C-alpha positions as CSV (number, residue, x, y, z in Angstrom):
1,M,95.5,175.0,117.9
2,N,94.6,177.0,121.0
3,K,95.5,174.6,123.9
4,K,95.2,175.9,127.5
5,M,97.9,175.0,130.0
6,P,96.6,172.5,132.6
7,T,95.9,174.1,136.0
8,G,95.4,172.8,139.5
9,T,96.8,172.8,143.0
10,F,98.1,170.5,145.6
11,R,96.8,169.5,149.0
12,L,99.1,168.7,151.9
13,K,98.6,165.1,153.2
14,G,98.7,166.3,156.8
15,S,96.6,163.6,158.3
16,K,98.6,160.8,156.7
17,L,101.8,162.4,157.9
18,M,100.3,162.6,161.4
19,D,99.5,158.9,161.2
20,L,103.1,158.3,160.3
21,S,104.2,160.2,163.4
22,R,102.0,158.1,165.6
23,E,103.2,154.9,164.0
24,R,106.8,155.8,164.7
25,G,106.0,156.7,168.3
26,N,106.6,160.4,167.9
27,A,104.1,163.2,168.3
28,K,100.6,161.8,169.0
29,N,98.5,164.9,168.2
30,P,98.6,168.3,166.5
31,H,99.4,170.1,169.8
32,Q,102.5,168.0,170.3
33,V,103.6,168.6,166.7
34,A,103.2,172.3,167.2
35,M,105.2,172.3,170.4
36,R,108.0,170.2,168.9
37,S,108.2,172.1,165.6
38,G,107.9,175.7,166.8
39,V,105.2,176.2,164.2
40,S,102.0,177.8,165.5
41,Y,99.2,175.5,166.5
42,P,96.7,177.1,164.1
43,T,99.0,176.4,161.2
44,I,99.6,172.8,162.3
45,H,95.9,172.3,162.9
46,R,95.2,173.4,159.3
47,Y,98.0,171.2,157.9
48,I,96.5,168.1,159.7
49,E,92.8,168.7,160.2
50,K,91.8,171.2,157.4
51,P,94.3,170.8,154.5
52,E,91.7,172.1,152.1
53,E,92.1,175.5,153.8
54,V,95.9,175.6,153.2
55,E,96.5,178.0,150.3
56,A,100.3,178.4,150.8
57,V,103.1,176.6,152.6
58,M,106.1,178.4,154.1
59,L,109.1,176.1,153.5
60,R,110.5,176.7,157.0
61,A,107.1,175.7,158.5
62,L,107.0,172.6,156.3
63,W,110.5,171.6,157.5
64,G,109.5,172.2,161.1
65,F,106.3,170.2,160.6
66,L,108.1,167.2,158.9
67,V,111.4,167.1,160.8
68,D,110.9,168.6,164.2
69,G,107.2,168.0,164.6
70,I,106.5,164.6,162.9
71,G,109.9,163.3,163.7
72,L,111.3,162.5,160.2
73,S,115.0,162.7,159.6
74,P,116.3,165.0,156.9
75,E,117.3,161.8,155.1
76,D,113.7,160.5,155.4
77,V,112.4,163.7,153.9
78,A,115.0,163.6,151.1
79,S,113.9,160.0,150.1
80,M,110.2,160.8,150.0
81,D,108.4,161.4,146.8
82,F,106.5,164.7,146.2
83,G,103.3,162.6,146.3
84,D,104.1,161.3,149.8
85,I,103.6,164.9,151.0
86,F,101.2,166.5,148.6
87,E,98.1,165.3,146.7
88,P,97.7,166.8,143.2
89,L,94.3,168.3,142.6
90,P,93.9,169.2,138.9
91,D,91.1,171.6,137.9
92,S,88.1,170.1,136.1
93,G,88.9,169.4,132.5
94,N,92.7,169.7,133.0
95,G,93.7,166.1,133.6
96,A,91.0,165.6,136.2
97,E,89.2,162.3,136.0
């Protein structure tokens, strides 16, 4: 049997995380997230407004985005599921519906 390994990617749920920031009374827009996080505005803009263009995520930038920018505590982040931050996108025919 010649079975191929499933392939796919993940998409950052940036807009949902931005909504969470607003709900908690933290950063209200991507510019505020960038200023608080120390992550460049173009990176934050892609994370929130154009997640389909994000091909790689630097872990330090992700920490800055979530903790310093969005305002989550390290404990909040530790208790989140992977699916709270990323959306799985299987390739067609590899678990995709």
